[in-house]
N, C-alpha and C positions, 0 to 999 in steps of 0.2 A: 295070572288071573287074580291072584290075591292083591297084587299091586294095582291093577285096574280098579278093583272094588274099593280099595282105600282111596284112590285118587277121586273116584266118583263120589264117595262119601265125604271126603274132605272138601271137594268142590261144591257140593250141595250145602254143606255147613257154612262155607264161606259166602255163598250167595244168600243164604238165609240171614247171616250176620249183616251183610251189606244192605239187604232189603229192610231189615229192622233197625239198623243203626241211625238213620235220620230221625226216625220217630223217637228213639231213645235219647238222641242228642237234643231234640227240641223239648222233650219233657224235662231233661236234666237241666237245661239252661233256664227254663221258666222258674222253677222253684223246687227245692228238695221235697220230695214226697216220700211216702212210706216205701214205695217201690225203688226209687233211686237211692234212698239211703240204705235200704237193705242190700242193694246190688253193690254198693260202694265198698263195704267192708265186711258185712256179715251176711250169712245166709238167712238169718231170721232177725227182723227188726222188732225191737220191743218198744211199742208206742207208749206203754205205761211208764217204762224207765225214762224215756225221753221226756214225757210230760212232767214226771216228778223232778227230773233234773232241771228242766226249763223253769218250773215253779220255784224251786230252791235257788237257782241262779238269779232269777228275776228279783226275788226278795233280797238276796245278798247284794246284787248290783244297786238296787235302790237305796239300801241301807248304807253302802259305801259312798254313794254319791251324796246322800243327805248329810252324812257325817263329814264330808269334805275330803275323803280319802281319794287317792289316785286310782284310776281304773287298773285292774289287774291285767298285766301284759301277757302272762304265761297261759292265758286261757286257751289260745288257739292250739298249742301243743297238746293240751289235754284232750282236745276234741277228737283225737284219733283213737282214743282208747275204747270207749263203749257208748251205748245209747244214752245212758244217764249223763255222762260227761259231755257229750255233744249237746244234749238238751240244756245242761247247766251252763255251758259256754254261751249258747245262743240266748238263753234267758238272762244271764248276767249282763251281756252286752246290751240287750234291749232295756232291761231295768235301769242300768246305769245311765243310758242316754235318755230315757223317759224322764228321769229326775232332772237332768240338765235342761230339757225342754220345759219342764214345769218351772224350773228356776228362772228361765228366760221369760216365760209368761208371767210369773209372779213379779219379776223385776219390772216388766212392762206395765203391768197393772198398778204396781206401786208408784211408778213414774207418772202414769195417767192420773192417779188419785192425788199425788202431790201437786201436779200441775193444776188440777181442778181446785184443790184447796188453796193454792197460791192465787189463782184467779179470783176465787171467792173472797179471799182476804183483801186482795187489791181492790176489788169492787166495793167491799164493805168500807175500806179505808177511804176510797174516793167519795162514797156516799156521805160518810161522816165529815169529811173535809167540806163537801158541798153544803151540808147542813150547818156546819160551823160558820162558813162564809155567809150563808143566808141569815143566820142568827146575828152575826156581827153587823150585817147590812141593816137588818131590822132595828137593832139597837142604835146604830148610827142615825137612821131615819127618825127614830123616836127622840133621840137627843136633839137632832136638828129641829124637829117639830116643837119640842119643849123650849128650846132656845128661842125659836121664832115666836112662840106664844108669849114667853116672858118678855121678849123685846117689844112685842105689840102691846102687852100690858103696860110696860114702862112708858111707851109712847102715848098710850091712852091716858095714863096718869099724868104724864107731863102736859098733855094737851088740856086736861081737866084743870090742872093747876094754873096753866096759862090763861084759860078762859075765866076761871074764878078770879084770878088776879086782875084780869082785864075788866071784868064786871065790877069788881070792887073799886077799881080806879075810876071807872065811869060813874059809879054812884057817888063818889066823893067829889066829883067836879061839878 
């Protein structure tokens, strides 16, 4: 009789576990929550310890990334200890990688600014060259005009002398 009671109790516990396990698996696979973290290692999850660890880890991860240090590799082994350490590990990882993302964004922005500046300088240089050519063309045209004017003046003077000479010659005859 005792044996039958135990089997029935064990059977109902097994059915309850099977009935609830797909729900537990779907929650666990989605994202670690307070319930899944507390079930994994501890009977009581300390959200405050996790948050403090996450904050400290994030700050240290960003600082290491900004200073050019390598990412700490031993963080995952420490995550098994307590809620603070798990939070620290998660925060460090996130902080370190957010810095890298910011570096990529900063490098991209700097590249865009450099390309813009180079384009602006090239455009300015082309404008200045064009203005220089226009100035040279205008100076050339002015010189040609002046030369033409001087030539016309010489021709006029030559004609006037010729006419004067011709009149003088006619008046003497």
